[in-house]
C-alpha positions in Angstrom: -119.8 -169.7 -83.5 -123.4 -168.6 -82.8 -122.9 -165.0 -84.4 -121.0 -166.5 -87.4 -123.5 -169.1 -88.2 -126.9 -168.3 -86.2 -129.3 -171.5 -85.9 -133.3 -171.1 -85.1 -133.1 -173.5 -82.3 -129.9 -172.5 -80.8 -129.4 -169.8 -77.9 -126.7 -169.0 -75.6 -127.0 -167.6 -71.7 -124.2 -164.8 -71.9 -123.9 -161.0 -70.7 -125.2 -157.9 -72.6 -121.7 -156.9 -72.9 -121.0 -160.5 -75.0 -124.1 -159.7 -77.1 -123.2 -156.4 -78.0 -119.7 -157.7 -78.7 -121.1 -160.3 -81.1 -124.0 -158.6 -82.7 -126.4 -161.0 -80.9 -130.0 -160.2 -79.7 -130.8 -160.3 -76.0 -133.9 -162.4 -75.9 -134.6 -162.3 -72.1 -133.0 -160.6 -69.2 -133.1 -161.7 -65.8 -133.4 -165.5 -66.2 -131.7 -166.6 -63.1 -133.8 -168.5 -60.1 -132.6 -166.1 -57.5 -131.8 -162.4 -57.7 -128.7 -162.9 -55.8 -127.0 -165.1 -58.1 -123.8 -164.8 -59.8 -121.7 -166.1 -62.4 -118.4 -165.8 -62.8 -116.0 -166.0 -65.6 -112.2 -166.7 -65.5 -109.7 -165.2 -68.2 -106.6 -167.3 -68.2 -103.4 -166.4 -69.4 -99.8 -167.2 -69.0 -98.9 -163.8 -67.2 -100.2 -162.4 -64.1 -102.7 -159.5 -64.4 -101.8 -155.9 -62.7 -102.4 -156.2 -58.7 -105.9 -154.8 -57.8 -107.1 -155.0 -54.1 -109.2 -156.2 -52.8 -108.0 -159.4 -54.2 -109.2 -163.0 -54.0 -106.9 -166.2 -54.7 -107.7 -169.5 -55.9 -106.3 -172.8 -55.2 -106.8 -176.9 -55.9 -105.5 -179.4 -53.7 -105.7 -182.8 -52.5 -105.4 -184.4 -48.9 -103.7 -187.4 -47.5 -106.5 -189.8 -47.0 -106.3 -189.8 -43.3 -108.5 -188.2 -40.5 -108.2 -184.4 -39.9 -106.2 -183.7 -43.3 -108.8 -181.1 -44.6 -109.1 -179.8 -41.3 -105.2 -179.1 -40.8 -105.0 -177.6 -44.6 -107.9 -175.1 -43.7 -106.5 -174.1 -40.4 -103.2 -172.7 -42.3 -105.6 -169.8 -43.6 -107.5 -169.6 -40.3 -104.2 -169.5 -38.4 -103.2 -166.3 -40.3 -106.8 -164.6 -40.4 -107.2 -165.2 -44.0 -111.1 -165.3 -44.7 -112.1 -168.7 -46.9 -115.1 -167.7 -49.3 -115.5 -171.0 -51.1 -114.8 -174.5 -51.1 -116.1 -177.4 -53.5 -114.7 -181.2 -53.6 -114.7 -183.0 -56.7 -114.0 -186.8 -56.7 -110.8 -187.6 -58.2 -110.5 -189.9 -61.4 -109.6 -193.2 -60.8 -109.3 -192.7 -56.9 -112.6 -193.8 -55.0 -113.4 -192.1 -52.0 -110.6 -189.6 -52.8 -111.2 -185.8 -53.6 -109.6 -182.7 -55.3 -110.7 -179.4 -53.3 -111.0 -175.8 -54.8 -111.0 -172.9 -52.4 -111.2 -169.6 -52.8 -110.2 -167.0 -50.3 -109.3 -163.3 -49.7 -106.0 -162.0 -50.1 -103.3 -161.7 -52.9 -101.0 -164.7 -53.6 -97.9 -162.1 -53.2 -99.1 -160.9 -49.6 -96.7 -162.1 -46.8 -99.5 -164.1 -44.7 -100.9 -165.8 -47.9 -97.5 -167.0 -48.7 -96.8 -168.6 -45.3 -100.5 -170.0 -45.5 -99.4 -171.5 -49.1 -96.4 -172.9 -47.7 -98.2 -174.5 -44.6 -100.8 -175.7 -47.2 -98.0 -177.4 -49.3 -96.3 -179.0 -46.4 -100.1 -180.7 -45.5 -101.3 -181.3 -49.1 -100.5 -183.9 -51.5 -100.9 -181.6 -53.9 -101.3 -178.0 -54.3 -101.9 -175.5 -57.3 -102.0 -171.9 -56.9 -105.0 -171.0 -60.0 -103.9 -167.4 -59.4 -105.1 -164.0 -57.6 -107.5 -161.6 -59.2 -109.7 -158.6 -58.3 -112.5 -159.6 -55.8 -115.7 -158.7 -56.9 -117.4 -155.6 -55.5 -121.1 -156.0 -54.5 
């Protein structure tokens, strides 16, 4: 919208590729607080992309509100040697003290060990959604 309707007081934070694609001027580079910061963007679609290795997989889940529930879910990954690379918790709406967990881990959802872990998580969790697998960033 900004490219089609420029406003003097409006700016966006985006990649140089986006600036080039939309004919926008880059006003500043390197605006991050820390040089090692990375921002990830997801492309959502109905069809799975072609597999590329190494891969990562993202899931969201909820657990029962009992001691050790999260520990048991995470054990499904650890027991199979699957490296978790990120975990975040978010409060659930209308459910005080209950949380939705977002997890990234190494491996593709089609890998046998990942499939076993997901089946184990499904048995432990009260809700599980696989957001998908995608190429892992190369650093």
